[in-house]
Structures are given as structure tokens and as C-alpha cells.
C-alpha angles and dihedrals in degrees: 000000000000140000118281140070131301135177117223114206127196118205135170124251088260087056098254115151114248108164146329136211131201111223122197116196115201135187107211128196111263106179143010116204125185120212090228132035095180126038132175120194137160127252111281092015125119134216136181126233116202118210120204119202127205126240093033091214096049113152094234116043100164113134123196114209125203142164127222089214112024092179088066100036131001127198134204119177090336095313106127120200122194111223106171142350113290143067133291135172117228115209130200112194140168120248093266092048092232097113121050149148130194145203126205109224120201116196114204127192123257103248124232112246101184150330136227136187126225089235133031094188130038132178121200137170119234111286093016121125134204135175125237116207118213121205118200123205129253099036092224096048110148100225111042096164117131141179126224127212141173121211091208113034091173086069103032137357129200134204122175089340095310108126119203120196111225107170140348114288142067131294134176113228111202131189118198128192117232089217109062098352094252114171140205126184137204121196108223119200114195120199131195103223123223114253100185150325134232136188125225088238135020096199131042134177120203136174119222117296098009123127132208134181122234117206118214121202116201119205134254101036092227095049111147098223113037096165117131140182127223128214141172120211090207113034092173086069103033136357129201133205120177090339095311108126119202122196110228107168141349114288142064131295134177113227110202130190118200128192117232089218110062098353094252114170141204127183138204120196109223119200115196122201133188112223115203128195133027120315129221110289091222089072093060120106101220091198096052122089113281130192134196122235089273092058097254117140114246136183131238092271090066115112121209138040114342131182122222125174088345095307128114120232134176119230113196 
């Protein structure tokens, strides 16, 4: 009638005791049924399998859980955890192992949705290196492998995110995800730094108001930024504009050229003289502009003192 124990007694008609029997009535488990027989989850995710026992009031309700491939999916009391991509069968059995049900679990990878770089622009000098860091989304993506490439390896190369500057120019460094082919790019500008500057002369003598041009040579020849600035430490004696030195008054001035890149310097000592009197007529260029002492332009037929390029000459 119901589970439990009962004692059956046998007596005679007269009521005499003959025998007795202890009867134990049990209610065994008959079936185990899982709520899912196929399950697909992503790596690192969890899911719950619910086992239903019949009859519901079975004496023994213990269920033993197991996985056919615990490296892919593990199970504890019906809680399934996906560990890596693959398949595993989850079993729910009674203690004796005679009653069971199962669910095939498929573990899929977590797909990559994008990639970014910690820098989209990078400036390096030749021979310098720097490391670009790629961040894949989502953070728990299964396959985070990437490939690196440079579109101009003569300018910059890249290996595992380490960029090496080879020569002056521009290169695009691109990282690409294996999963999904997502890309991110950094524009790398490589510069050839200046290593020094020299002048074509370190000493110069001028007469007022002569001019002379200093030539600056920036090294190396392929330096990216060859711009320079010019300065005179005594502009009352000599001035300088773009390398053109003009003698102003008697004395000495240091003309200095300085590179914008690196601040390298070179100097020319300029000595300025004032020449009085009339110079040798043979030095005069008769075809060049000439002026009288009042500053009026005259021609070669003029007779008297003329001024040419700041010098005085006598035409007779």
C-alpha cells in the first residue's frame, strides 16, 4: 500500500501463533530525465541542467553527475561550466548506474568583435623602437591571436607589436585579428635626426658695408629637418639674415647658426673694417651700378669720386 515495513503473522483458527514475516515495501527510482539533451554554450559560460526523477517520491533520489570530457565541460550538481571549445556528454545516473540520461554539450568560442591600438600615430627617429599594444574585444574572446604587418618595411618594420624605425619616411603598421579579420592601424613617421652643422668658413673679414653669404651644412645629408636659425651676438657690428652677413660698423661679431632639430651650433667670427679714402680704380666694375657721393646713380662717363658696393673709386 505504501512504503515502509510490516510484519505478517500467521495464526491458527484457534488463535495459536504459527509464524510471522517482516515485509519491507520500497519505492525505487524508475527514470531520470534531463530538461535538455542538447546544449550549446560559449567558453567560460555556465548553464544548469535540471534532472527530473520518477517517481517523485522515490526512496533514493541521489544523482551522480559526470562529463565524458571534463577538459571541455565540467559538471557539479547539474551546473555545467564550459572550459574550452569542443564537445562533451553530461550524464546523470542513479547510484547503481542502471538508470541514466544524458545531454550533449557543445562549447563554442567567444567571437572577436574588434581590435584597437594604444596609439594611432607614432614618431620615431631612425634606429629607435617602440611597442604598440593591441586590445581585443571582448576581453574574454577565445582566439586573441593577431598578425602584424608594415606597408613600407624600408621605413619601419614590426614584429609582435615592436616597431623598428629603419629610414626616414612614413609607414602604416596594421594589426589583424585571426578571428574575424578585424584591423587597427598606426601611422608611423620616421625621422632622420640631425647630428651636427658646419659653416663653410669660421672666420670672415668685411669692410663696411660689404656683405657675404655663409653656407651651413647640416649633417647627415638625409636629415629630416634641416631648418636652421641665424643670429649675431653684436648686431651693431654685423647682422645676418638667412646666412647673408652685412657689415655695419667696425668691430667683431660672432655669427651663429643653430639647427632646429637638436640645437647643434656652428659659429663664424666676423671682423668688420672701415676703409677710408679712394680705392684703386682697377678694382671698379665699370658695368656695375655706380653712385656719386650724394647717392645718385651715375654712368661710366662720370668723372670724379664714385661709390660702388660701398667702396670709393676715382674716375678720371
